[in-house]
C-alpha positions in Angstrom: -35.7 11.7 8.0 -39.0 10.6 8.0 -39.8 12.5 5.1 -36.6 10.9 3.1 -37.7 7.8 4.2 -41.4 8.1 3.2 -40.4 10.0 -0.3 -38.4 6.7 -1.2 -41.4 4.3 0.5 -39.1 2.8 3.1 -40.8 1.7 6.2 -39.6 1.6 10.0 -39.8 -2.1 9.1 -39.1 -3.6 5.9 -39.2 -7.1 4.4 -36.2 -8.2 2.9 -36.8 -10.1 -0.7 -38.8 -8.9 -3.4 -38.4 -9.7 -7.0 -41.2 -6.6 -8.1 -43.4 -7.7 -5.3 -42.1 -7.7 -2.0 -42.1 -11.3 -0.3 -43.3 -11.5 3.6 -39.7 -12.4 5.2 -39.2 -14.6 8.1 -35.7 -14.4 9.2 -33.8 -12.4 12.0 -34.2 -8.5 12.4 -31.5 -6.5 10.8 -31.5 -2.6 12.0 -29.6 -0.1 10.4 -28.0 2.5 12.3 -26.9 6.1 11.1 -23.1 6.4 11.9 -23.0 9.9 12.7 -25.6 9.3 15.6 -25.4 5.6 16.4 -29.3 5.5 16.4 -31.4 3.2 14.4 -32.7 4.3 11.3 -35.0 1.3 10.4 -35.1 -2.4 10.2 -35.5 -5.1 7.8 -37.0 -8.5 8.5 -34.3 -10.7 6.4 -34.7 -13.5 4.3 -34.5 -17.4 5.2 -33.3 -19.7 2.6 -36.8 -20.7 2.0 -37.6 -16.9 0.7 -34.4 -16.9 -1.3 -35.6 -19.7 -3.2 -38.5 -18.0 -3.7 -36.7 -14.8 -5.3 -34.4 -17.2 -7.5 -37.5 -18.6 -8.8 -39.2 -15.7 -9.8 -36.0 -14.2 -11.2 -35.5 -17.5 -13.5 -39.0 -17.1 -14.9 -38.4 -13.3 -15.4 -35.1 -14.1 -17.1 -37.0 -16.4 -19.6 -39.0 -13.2 -20.8 -36.4 -10.4 -20.2 -33.9 -12.6 -22.6 -36.2 -12.2 -25.6 -36.8 -8.5 -25.7 -34.4 -7.1 -28.3 -31.5 -5.5 -26.4 -32.5 -1.7 -27.6 -35.9 -2.3 -25.9 -34.2 -3.7 -23.0 -32.2 -0.4 -23.6 -35.4 1.6 -22.9 -36.0 0.1 -19.5 -32.8 0.7 -18.3 -33.2 4.4 -19.6 -36.3 4.7 -17.8 -34.5 3.4 -14.5 -32.1 6.2 -15.0 -35.2 8.7 -15.3 -36.6 7.4 -12.4 -33.3 7.9 -10.3 -33.2 11.5 -11.5 -36.4 11.8 -9.6 -35.2 10.6 -6.4 -31.5 11.7 -6.7 -31.9 14.2 -3.8 -33.8 11.8 -1.2 -32.0 8.8 -2.2 -28.5 11.0 -1.8 -29.6 12.1 1.4 -30.2 8.7 2.3 -26.8 7.3 1.5 -25.2 10.0 3.7 -27.1 9.2 6.4 -26.8 5.6 6.4 -23.3 5.1 5.2 -21.6 8.5 6.4 -20.4 10.0 3.6 -20.8 13.9 2.8 -23.9 14.9 1.1 -22.0 15.9 -2.1 -20.6 12.4 -2.4 -23.9 10.8 -1.4 -25.5 12.8 -4.0 -22.3 12.1 -6.6 -23.2 8.3 -5.9 -26.5 8.8 -7.3 -25.5 10.8 -10.2 -23.4 7.7 -10.9 -26.1 5.4 -11.0 -27.5 7.8 -13.6 -24.5 8.3 -15.8 -24.3 4.1 -16.0 -27.8 3.9 -17.0 -27.3 6.7 -20.0 -24.1 4.6 -20.7 -26.0 1.4 -21.1 -28.8 3.0 -23.2 -26.1 3.6 -25.6 -24.4 0.4 -25.1 -27.7 -1.7 -25.8 -27.2 -0.8 -29.6 -23.5 -1.9 -29.5 -23.5 -5.3 -28.6 -20.9 -6.3 -31.1 -20.1 -9.6 -32.1 -17.1 -10.3 -34.9 -17.0 -11.7 -38.4 -13.9 -13.9 -39.7 -13.2 -15.1 -43.1 -13.3 -19.0 -43.1 -10.6 -20.9 -44.7 -13.3 -23.3 -46.2 -15.3 -22.1 -49.4 -18.6 -20.8 -49.0 -18.6 -20.7 -45.3 -19.0 -17.9 -43.0 -17.7 -17.5 -39.4 -18.9 -14.9 -36.9 -19.2 -14.7 -33.4 -22.4 -13.2 -31.2 -23.0 -12.8 -27.8 -26.3 -14.1 -25.5 -27.7 -13.2 -22.3 -26.0 -15.1 -19.9 -28.6 -15.9 -17.2 -29.4 -15.3 -13.8 -26.8 -13.3 -11.6 -25.8 -12.6 -8.4 -24.6 -8.8 -7.3 -22.9 -8.6 -3.8 -22.2 -5.1 -3.0 -20.3 -3.5 0.0 -21.2 -0.6 2.2 -19.0 2.0 1.1 -20.9 2.4 -2.3 -24.5 0.9 -1.3 -26.0 1.6 -4.4 -23.5 2.9 -7.2 -21.9 -0.4 -7.9 -25.5 -2.4 -8.1 -26.3 0.1 -10.8 -22.9 -0.5 -12.5 -23.6 -4.1 -12.9 -27.6 -3.9 -13.3 -27.7 -1.6 -16.1 -25.0 -3.2 -18.2 -26.5 -6.8 -16.8 -29.7 -5.5 -17.7 -29.1 -4.5 -21.4 -27.4 -7.9 -21.9 -30.8 -9.7 -20.7 -29.8 -11.0 -17.6 -32.0 -11.1 -14.6 -29.9 -9.9 -11.4 -30.5 -11.2 -7.5 -29.2 -8.1 -5.4 -27.4 -9.1 -1.7 -26.4 -5.8 -0.5 -24.1 -5.2 2.5 -25.8 -5.8 5.8 -24.7 -2.6 7.3 -26.4 -0.5 4.6 -29.9 -2.4 3.8 -32.1 0.7 3.8 -30.6 2.4 0.8 -31.1 -1.3 -1.0 -34.9 -1.5 0.1 -35.2 2.1 -1.5 -33.4 1.4 -4.6 -35.7 -1.9 -5.3 -38.6 0.4 -4.9 -37.6 2.4 -7.4 -37.0 -0.6 -9.7 -40.2 -1.9 -8.9 -41.8 1.3 -10.4 -39.9 0.8 -13.5 -40.7 -3.2 -14.1 -44.2 -2.4 -13.3 -44.4 0.3 -15.9 -42.9 -2.3 -18.6 -45.0 -5.0 -17.3 -42.1 -7.1 -15.9 -41.0 -8.7 -12.8 -38.3 -10.8 -11.4 -35.5 -8.7 -13.5 -34.2 -6.8 -10.3 -34.8 -8.7 -7.2 -33.4 -8.1 -3.8 -32.4 -10.6 -0.7 -31.4 -9.3 2.3 -30.0 -12.2 4.7 -27.1 -13.9 6.7 -24.1 -14.6 5.0 -23.8 -18.0 6.6 -27.2 -18.9 4.9 -28.5 -17.0 2.3 -24.9 -15.8 1.1 -23.5 -19.1 0.9 -26.4 -20.5 -0.9 -26.1 -17.5 -3.4 -22.4 -18.5 -4.1 -23.1 -22.2 -4.4 -26.4 -21.9 -6.4 -25.3 -23.4 -10.1 -28.7 -21.4 -11.4 -26.3 -18.5 -11.1 -23.8 -18.5 -13.6 -21.9 -15.4 -12.6 -21.3 -13.8 -9.0 -20.4 -10.1 -8.9 -18.8 -8.9 -5.7 -17.2 -6.1 -4.4 -15.7 -6.2 -0.9 -12.3 -7.4 0.9 -9.8 -9.4 -0.4 -10.9 -12.0 2.4 -14.1 -12.0 0.9 -13.2 -12.2 -2.6 -10.8 -15.4 -1.7 -13.7 -17.2 0.0 -16.1 -16.1 -3.1 -13.8 -17.5 -5.8 -13.2 -20.7 -4.0 -17.0 -21.7 -3.5 -17.9 -20.1 -7.0 -14.8 -21.7 -8.8 -15.6 -25.3 -7.3 -18.8 -25.2 -9.3 -17.2 -23.8 -12.5 -19.1 -20.6 -12.1 -18.1 -17.2 -13.2 -16.8 -14.5 -10.7 -16.2 -10.6 -11.3 -14.5 -9.4 -8.1 -13.9 -6.2 -7.2 -11.7 -6.0 -4.4 -9.5 -4.2 -1.8 -7.0 -1.4 -2.8 -4.0 -0.2 -1.2 -3.6 2.9 -3.6 -0.6 5.2 -3.8 0.2 8.7 -5.0 3.8 9.3 -6.1 4.7 13.0 -6.2 7.8 13.8 -7.9 10.3 16.9 -7.3 9.0 18.6 -10.4 5.3 18.0 -9.8 2.7 21.0 -9.5 2.3 21.0 -5.7 -0.9 22.6 -4.9 -2.6 19.9 -7.5 -1.3 17.4 -5.8 -2.1 18.7 -2.1 -5.7 18.9 -3.3 -5.4 15.3 -4.7 -3.9 13.7 -1.8 -6.1 15.4 0.6 -9.6 14.3 -1.2 -7.9 10.8 -2.0 -7.3 10.1 1.9 -9.8 11.9 3.6 -12.7 11.6 1.3 -15.7 9.3 2.5 -13.7 9.1 5.7 -11.0 6.7 4.0 -13.8 4.2 3.2 -13.4 4.2 -0.7 -11.5 1.1 -2.3 -9.8 3.8 -4.2 -8.8 6.1 -1.3 -5.2 6.9 -1.3 -3.7 5.1 1.5 0.2 5.7 0.8 1.9 8.9 -0.3 5.2 8.4 -1.8 7.3 11.5 -1.7 10.5 12.6 -3.4 12.8 13.5 -0.9 13.4 16.8 -2.5 9.9 18.1 -1.6 8.9 15.9 1.2 10.0 18.1 4.2 7.8 21.2 2.7 4.9 19.1 1.1 4.5 17.0 4.8 4.4 20.6 6.4 1.6 21.8 4.2 -0.1 18.5 4.3 -0.3 18.9 8.2 -1.8 22.2 8.0 -4.3 21.1 5.4 -5.1 18.5 8.0 -6.0 20.7 10.7 -8.4 22.5 8.5 -10.7 19.4 7.7 -14.1 19.9 9.3 -15.6 16.7 10.6 -19.1 16.4 11.6 -22.8 15.6 10.1 -22.3 14.6 6.5 -25.9 16.7 5.9 -23.8 19.6 6.7 -22.5 21.0 3.4 -19.7 22.7 5.2 -18.7 19.3 6.5 -16.1 17.5 4.9 -15.4 14.2 6.6 -18.3 12.3 7.8 -17.9 9.4 10.2 -16.8 5.8 9.7 -19.6 3.2 9.1 -19.7 1.5 12.4 -17.8 0.9 15.7 -15.8 -2.2 14.0 -14.6 0.1 11.4 -13.2 2.2 14.6 -11.7 -0.5 16.2 -9.9 -1.7 12.8 -8.5 1.8 12.6 -7.3 1.8 16.3 -5.7 -1.7 15.8 -4.1 -0.4 12.6 -2.5 2.4 14.5 -1.1 0.3 17.5 0.6 -1.5 14.8 1.7 1.3 13.0 3.6 2.3 16.7 5.0 -1.1 17.3 6.5 -1.4 14.2 8.2 1.9 13.9 6.2 4.2 12.2 5.8 8.0 13.8 2.0 9.4 13.9 2.5 13.0 12.7 -1.1 13.9 12.7 -4.5 12.5 14.0 -4.6 9.1 15.2 -7.7 9.7 17.7 -11.4 9.4 18.2 -13.5 12.6 18.1 -15.5 13.3 21.3 -19.4 13.1 20.2 -22.1 10.6 19.4 -21.6 8.3 16.3 -18.3 6.9 15.0 -15.8 9.9 14.3 -12.2 9.6 14.1 -9.5 12.0 13.5 -7.5 11.8 9.9 -4.3 10.4 10.4 -0.9 11.2 9.0 2.1 8.3 9.5 5.7 8.8 8.7 6.3 5.6 7.4 9.7 3.5 7.0 10.2 1.7 3.7 9.0 -2.0 4.8 6.2 -0.9 7.4 4.6 -4.0 7.4 1.1 -2.7 8.4 1.1 -0.5 5.2 1.1 -3.9 3.3 -2.7 -4.1 4.6 -5.6 -2.5 3.6 -7.4 -0.5 6.6 -10.7 1.1 5.7 -9.9 4.2 7.6 -8.7 7.7 7.1 -5.0 6.8 7.8 -2.2 7.9 5.1 1.4 6.5 5.3 3.9 8.8 3.9 7.3 7.5 2.7 10.1 9.3 0.8 12.1 8.0 -1.9 15.7 8.9 -4.0 14.2 8.6 -7.8 11.3 7.5 -9.6 12.8 4.1 -9.9 12.6 3.7 -6.0 9.4 5.2 -6.2 7.7 2.6 -8.7 9.4 -0.4 -6.8 7.9 0.7 -3.7 4.6 1.4 -5.0 4.1 -1.9 -6.8 5.1 -3.8 -3.6 1.7 -4.4 -2.1 -0.7 -7.5 -2.4 -3.3 -5.3 -4.2 -3.4 -3.3 -7.5 -6.2 -1.4 -7.8 -5.6 2.7 -8.4 -2.4 4.6 -8.5 -1.2 7.9 -9.4 1.8 10.0 -10.3 2.2 14.0 -10.0 4.6 15.1 -12.5 5.1 17.8 -15.1 8.0 15.5 -17.0 6.8 13.6 -19.7 9.6 11.1 -19.1 8.3 10.1 -15.6 4.4 10.3 -16.8 5.2 8.1 -19.8 7.4 5.5 -17.4 4.3 5.5 -14.7 2.1 4.3 -17.6 4.7 1.8 -19.3 5.0 -2.0 -18.5 7.6 -1.3 -16.1 5.7 1.5 -14.4 2.2 0.9 -12.1 1.0 -2.4 -11.9 -2.4 -1.3 -11.2 -5.9 -1.7 -13.0 -6.1 2.2 -12.8 -3.0 4.5 -13.4 -3.4 8.5 -13.4 -0.8 11.2 -14.0 -1.9 14.6 -12.5 -5.0 13.5 -10.9 -5.5 11.3 -7.6 -6.4 7.9 -6.9 -10.1 8.5 -6.3 -13.1 9.3 -8.6 -13.2 7.1 -11.5 -15.6 8.1 -14.5 -18.3 5.5 -15.6 -16.5 5.2 -19.1 -13.6 3.5 -18.1 -13.5 -0.1 -16.9 -13.1 -0.4 -13.2 -11.3 -2.6 -11.4 -7.6 -4.0 -10.5 -4.9 -6.7 -10.6 -3.1 -9.0 -8.1 -5.3 -9.4 -4.9 -8.0 -6.7 -6.2 -9.4 -9.9 -8.2 -9.2 -8.8 -12.0 -12.7 -8.0 -12.4 -13.7 -5.1 -14.8 -17.2 -3.4 -14.1 -18.8 0.0 -15.6 -17.6 1.2 -18.9 -15.4 0.0 -21.7 -16.3 -3.6 -22.8 -17.0 -4.7 -19.4 -20.3 -5.9 -20.6 -18.8 -8.7 -21.9 -18.4 -10.6 -18.4 -22.4 -10.7 -18.2 -23.0 -12.2 -21.7 -21.8 -15.7 -23.2 -19.6 -15.7 -26.3 -20.7 -18.1 -29.1 -18.8 -18.7 -32.1 -20.7 -19.7 -35.1 -20.0 -21.4 -38.8 -22.7 -21.2 -41.6 -21.8 -23.5 -44.4 -23.9 -21.7 -47.5 -22.4 -24.3 -50.0 -23.4 -27.9 -51.2 -20.1 -29.3 -50.3 -18.6 -30.3 -46.5 -15.0 -29.6 -46.7 -13.2 -30.2 -43.4 -10.7 -27.7 -41.6 -7.3 -28.0 -41.6 -7.6 -29.8 -45.1 -8.4 -33.0 -43.4 -9.9 -35.8 -45.7 -12.3 -38.3 -44.5 -13.9 -39.8 -47.5 -16.4 -42.9 -47.2 
């Protein structure tokens, strides 16, 4: 552990604010715990509102310099950030696993996702395209262009403690924005490690205030961040409850939000599906990251023709899941992040029993130090109320349906709309699922699971998931302000729509 922290420049006690240089913070101490052992990793002295002000001031100053650099030169800075992340992939990936609890391959994969989005952003820095339109007025030219938006706030969740920051920072960076990152209080040490990496990149380019960090209480620093009119955009990943609060506060000042909130993702398995593929996809989607991904598979909708046999195979597979230390390469599932997550799972299973569900497998705690639970299968009657909610834990609700129409109706009958999947070898089933009368989610897959999105596509969902889009495609546009320009190169001044206003 000490070697990992030392390699990443993390101390036993750390300051909680940085703009390229660390600011001495004086707020309450925040201790980060290893969910595998429940033992402390390191601590952070949180920022006060006064120290937050120092961060914003430095970020505003940094933005004034950064926005004047041509976008391809900003892309070179992001390229160097990606290269620095490559150097530290192994220790940073291990730290993600230690602090958050996901297995090592997922921790390393999360850092690889950071590297990939940096690579994507480098190319995007030369493609911040506008449009040219034909004017109805002679001697006029119309076009659109995009300008840097300003200093933005990035709020991230514990389950992807570093990748989601990179999704936002790489794209906002090439767009010319400065960034202030408020990480989850459950995973502050990975944020300190990433900030150390970003500091070296800024220093190498003679920059400061581009990548900034502030770790502080939500009731003080968090609320200040949301209310701050100097931050035109708040990008936030977290629960639907948190998202409603953010949308309300930021919306009240007419600021922008990019919200990526809860998911209640389902896999439909039809009677013509490749059941071996479906089994492996459901297993990873439901058990991977101990069910703590926003894209985790939480509902399984089975055609009655294959339901009995598939459930039998799934129970057998669940019995083979190796639970333990996420740094052990033989382990498939690590712990939940903390005691409150265990409590949330236990309360959900009480509801399952009270509301008519049947626990087919699991449902208990694992007798060892840390926050370990058994992955759980629940046979769910259609209309089970608890299945409407997202519980951030490895609980899989299993439903049976008669046909595709009933499957899609059940699939869409939840408040969230992030990720979805169908397993079928029937082209009509697949195309129906992807059509306007199929999945209502932001992500819809055929013959792959709900979890494991690539950075090239825009990531996000509909309904209570928040409607935001991060990562690939044209997600860069949210980080910029759009401007329509009309240039008159004639010696006349005609008005649009033929309006006459002669003196």
